[in-house]
TIGU-682537 format. One line per 4 residues: their letters; for each residue x, y, z of N, C-alpha, C. Coordinates in steps of 0.02 Angstrom, whole numbers, plus 50000, padded with zeros to 5 digits. Example, Ala and Ser with C-alpha at 12.3 -4.5 7.8 and 13.67 -1.06 7.14 Angstrom:
AS = 50660,49716,50390,50615,49775,50390,50660,49835,50390 ~ 50642,49888,50354,50684,49947,50357,50645,50002,50394 $
//
This chain:
MQSG = 52453,49055,47823,52457,48975,47859,52421,48968,47915 ~ 52419,48911,47930,52361,48879,47989,52414,48870,48046 ~ 52367,48905,48115,52390,48886,48171,52392,48821,48232 ~ 52310,48800,48189,52346,48753,48234,52271,48745,48316 $
KPGS = 52255,48824,48292,52221,48829,48375,52140,48809,48353 ~ 52117,48795,48387,52042,48801,48404,52010,48828,48354 ~ 51975,48806,48323,51944,48855,48273,51962,48873,48204 ~ 52054,48868,48208,52089,48909,48162,52069,48863,48074 $
GSGK = 52040,48793,48113,52028,48769,48056,52056,48726,47996 ~ 52121,48723,48051,52191,48651,48017,52164,48607,48044 ~ 52109,48591,48065,52070,48520,48086,52119,48466,48123 ~ 52189,48500,48128,52237,48475,48164,52207,48475,48256 $
PLPA = 52223,48395,48277,52206,48430,48382,52285,48454,48419 ~ 52272,48507,48431,52349,48544,48501,52332,48468,48532 ~ 52423,48474,48545,52458,48434,48584,52426,48438,48651 ~ 52435,48395,48690,52410,48411,48743,52470,48432,48806 $
RASA = 52464,48509,48836,52518,48519,48904,52565,48480,48960 ~ 52634,48460,48929,52652,48409,48999,52650,48437,49071 ~ 52654,48397,49140,52652,48434,49174,52730,48419,49210 ~ 52731,48492,49259,52829,48456,49267,52810,48376,49308 $
HGGV = 52785,48345,49279,52778,48278,49329,52786,48210,49296 ~ 52771,48250,49209,52769,48191,49138,52682,48201,49103 ~ 52625,48217,49195,52590,48169,49160,52525,48266,49076 ~ 52471,48268,49105,52423,48317,49073,52426,48367,49113 $
AALE = 52436,48435,49127,52429,48461,49143,52352,48495,49163 ~ 52318,48486,49146,52228,48533,49143,52210,48436,49159 ~ 52229,48384,49151,52193,48349,49172,52197,48365,49265 ~ 52264,48366,49273,52312,48364,49342,52268,48438,49382 $
RGLA = 52273,48475,49334,52233,48564,49382,52146,48518,49384 ~ 52109,48509,49335,52045,48498,49315,52040,48436,49398 ~ 52081,48393,49420,52084,48356,49463,52103,48372,49544 ~ 52123,48426,49539,52144,48462,49593,52098,48499,49612 $
LISV = 52047,48533,49572,51985,48578,49592,51936,48530,49595 ~ 51940,48454,49578,51852,48399,49596,51896,48398,49674 ~ 51988,48377,49684,52009,48341,49759,51990,48423,49829 ~ 51960,48491,49786,51965,48519,49875,51853,48526,49877 $
LDYG = 51822,48493,49817,51761,48488,49818,51744,48436,49866 ~ 51652,48465,49876,51630,48396,49919,51559,48407,49934 ~ 51506,48359,49964,51474,48375,49944,51401,48421,49960 ~ 51445,48471,50017,51390,48501,50066,51391,48588,50031 $
EGIG = 51415,48599,50060,51389,48707,50042,51407,48723,49982 ~ 51456,48692,49980,51478,48715,49934,51541,48775,49924 ~ 51577,48790,49861,51624,48862,49889,51639,48897,49813 ~ 51637,48949,49804,51654,48988,49754,51704,49009,49718 $
LSEA = 51703,49009,49683,51741,49032,49621,51818,49018,49649 ~ 51819,49103,49693,51878,49110,49712,51901,49073,49777 ~ 51871,49036,49812,51881,48991,49864,51919,48913,49818 ~ 51877,48895,49771,51906,48827,49751,51960,48865,49713 $
SRRA = 51968,48885,49674,52061,48920,49628,52086,48935,49685 ~ 52085,48949,49793,52125,48954,49816,52151,48909,49849 ~ 52106,48861,49863,52136,48803,49903,52180,48734,49840 ~ 52139,48755,49763,52196,48705,49725,52217,48746,49692 $
GLNK = 52265,48787,49730,52308,48826,49689,52309,48848,49628 ~ 52283,48879,49602,52281,48866,49544,52245,48965,49528 ~ 52267,48982,49469,52258,49061,49440,52140,49047,49444 ~ 52126,49116,49445,52060,49117,49484,52021,49093,49393 $
TTAF = 52056,49112,49336,52026,49104,49281,52034,49038,49252 ~ 52128,49015,49249,52119,48949,49237,52065,48912,49270 ~ 52039,48925,49338,51985,48869,49368,51924,48862,49354 ~ 51895,48949,49336,51836,48962,49305,51842,48908,49224 $
RLLK = 51898,48910,49221,51897,48861,49132,51867,48792,49164 ~ 51900,48788,49151,51915,48693,49203,51854,48682,49229 ~ 51813,48708,49280,51741,48713,49324,51689,48733,49283 ~ 51719,48756,49214,51620,48758,49159,51642,48695,49140 $
SLVR = 51719,48679,49130,51690,48587,49079,51690,48537,49117 ~ 51710,48535,49167,51696,48495,49240,51632,48499,49236 ~ 51581,48556,49268,51503,48567,49266,51467,48521,49195 ~ 51479,48543,49136,51468,48517,49067,51465,48446,49085 $
LGFV = 51511,48430,49098,51505,48318,49105,51511,48296,49148 ~ 51477,48347,49208,51412,48295,49269,51469,48309,49341 ~ 51545,48300,49343,51584,48315,49395,51576,48345,49384 ~ 51550,48399,49415,51563,48467,49455,51461,48482,49464 $
HRDE = 51420,48513,49504,51385,48532,49485,51395,48614,49521 ~ 51343,48668,49491,51366,48738,49499,51293,48759,49525 ~ 51282,48791,49611,51211,48810,49609,51195,48883,49609 ~ 51139,48892,49615,51103,48962,49584,51176,49027,49624 $
RDAY = 51174,49020,49685,51209,49045,49737,51307,49047,49682 ~ 51297,49010,49629,51392,49018,49571,51441,48989,49659 ~ 51396,48918,49672,51442,48861,49722,51447,48827,49681 ~ 51513,48802,49701,51535,48730,49660,51524,48676,49733 $
TLGP = 51533,48628,49696,51470,48545,49737,51514,48515,49675 ~ 51539,48428,49684,51522,48397,49683,51459,48367,49616 ~ 51467,48339,49563,51432,48329,49522,51401,48219,49553 ~ 51341,48235,49484,51347,48150,49493,51359,48118,49463 $
AIQA = 51411,48157,49403,51465,48092,49381,51515,48056,49434 ~ 51520,48085,49504,51561,48066,49522,51525,48046,49603 ~ 51471,48048,49580,51420,48028,49632,51452,47947,49591 ~ 51405,47953,49527,51432,47867,49516,51444,47824,49492 $
LAET = 51532,47864,49481,51596,47823,49471,51598,47791,49562 ~ 51592,47839,49593,51605,47822,49669,51531,47737,49690 ~ 51492,47767,49643,51437,47698,49655,51464,47624,49607 ~ 51492,47629,49568,51510,47565,49540,51575,47568,49548 $
QTQH = 51615,47617,49567,51659,47573,49608,51660,47533,49700 ~ 51607,47553,49696,51582,47506,49763,51535,47448,49754 ~ 51496,47447,49705,51490,47416,49683,51503,47330,49645 ~ 51581,47405,49612,51631,47293,49593,51672,47287,49690 $
KGRK = 51667,47308,49710,51716,47304,49760,51671,47258,49801 ~ 51604,47262,49806,51547,47201,49836,51552,47152,49780 ~ 51567,47161,49736,51548,47093,49683,51623,47013,49712 ~ 51676,47069,49693,51734,47038,49724,51733,46993,49759 $
AR = 51679,47026,49849,51700,47026,49902,51661,46942,49929 ~ 51617,46919,49863,51584,46855,49860,51618,46819,49873 $
//
């Protein structure tokens, strides 16, 4: 019998876990991490997980995905800052607002 777990060969996607607010918990946790970062010095895993209210293991896995997608940058000191994908989103929003004001 196949379990439906990643790598199990079932081919079926796993259902997203719902949060207490009816949303997707992983997305909410990832956005919580993004919200505690900035473009400055960067913060380490322990501080990011503490500020976001997440377990370190969970924060690490989410940050790894966010780095891969470009939403977070991890430097040579293992400090995390906002990544280029966030900057691109901000620029797109600014350009859109500029067009509406004309």
